[in-house]
N, C-alpha and C positions, 0 to 999 in steps of 0.2 A: 734353169735347165743344166744340171751338172752331169756331164757324160759318165762320171764314175758311178752314178746311181742307176744307170741303165744296165741291168744284169742280163737281160734276155735278148741281146742281139742275136740274130739267127743266121748270119752268113755261114757259120761253121756247119750248121745242120744241113743247109741246102748244098754247101760245097761237098760235103761227104756223100749226100744223096746222088750228086752228079758224078762222084768218083774222082774228084779233083783233089790233088794235094795242095797245101798252102803255096808251095813253090809254083805249081801250075797256074793258080789264080794270080799270084803276084806277078808272074811273067806276063800274063794276059793284060794285067792292069798297067804294065810298064814300070813296076816298082823294082828297086834295086835288090831288095831282099824281102823276106817274109815278115819282118818285124812290124811294119806298118799294118799289114793285113791282120796280124795277130792282135794289134791294138783295137782294130775295128771289131773283130770277132769277140773279143773279151769285154767290149763296151767301155774301154778306157778312152776312146776318142771316136768321133764320127767322121766319116769320109766327106770330102767336098762333093758337091752335087754331081760333077762329071764322073767321079769314082763310084758314087752310089748308083748312078744310072748304068755305068759299065758293069757293076756287080749284078744289076737287074738283068742285063743282057746275057752275061756269062752264066749265071745261075738259073736263069729262066723263071724268075719269080719277081713280083712287084716289090719295089723298094719298101713299101709299107709292111710287107711280110718279113723283110730282112731286118727292119728296125722297128718292131711293133711298139715298144715303149715310147719311143719318140713320136710315132704316129698317134698313139692314144693321148699323149700329153698335148700335142698340137691340136688334136680334134677337140679335146676338152676345153682348151683355152679359147678356141674359135667359137665353140658352142656358148661358152660363158659370155663372150663379147657380143655374140649375136643376140642372146637373150636380153642382155642389157640394152642393146641398141633398138631391138624390135619390141621390147616389152613382153617377151616370151612368145611372140607369134611366129609361126612358120620356120622351124629349124631346117637348115640345109641338109643335114644328115644326122 
């Protein structure tokens, strides 16, 4: 899982829909400046869980919507492990 390959992080889309600037969101997250938020929005890095959950609250969308590539990657990995463990019976999702 290389963060650089994640091109479709969506915090920027939802941030703009809410009418927030990067500075607004960075302040709400308690960040010193907008550089770290920019890294999350561009997919160069992933936020820690507490920041991801804070973004969910601020932007009013589930974390899975904010970071869909990561979500899909994790879901595919879990499905694969589940299929191997259960012999292909009863997927969770």
